[in-house]
Steps between C-alpha positions, in 0.01 A plus 500: 500500500182706521419837668505306822661169587572303817786268563540282814811314601454124507535494877202750503669732757604768246302670225537771239235720346572661164269782393509794255567832669203737482715794382740515207834671544555858366626360169191268466683186616268249658638319805415193685498469882612184674394444865685237698316344787503216754252311703631297796193270477553446127297644208178321432344465160314826520496800742732443797504692825817574705695620193802717561620724221876531481591695195364679199692551175431722198634323181470550130259261332799313346684460828178394678432243223859367532461471884164320458637258237814420695302448815255255337801308358632448855295443816196724442166406359210713359197553721185519308335700787612801699681406818429806717254791496617812319363847527 
């Protein structure tokens, strides 16, 4: 997992974006953010419109890595390109 990674469910309706939080915690801990999103038209191989963000989670790097690994082992696949525009 890198500073930013994208996973898309094999049905291409759900996706996750993993990225490093810009700010460390008070104790210096670096966190990862995970955004969960869906697209009723299905995610394309690249930027998709009509994306609906559902949830954002702040996880330690270890927990984010575990989520990423367990997701890839089940019904998620790595997207080499971003799936929606980020600001």
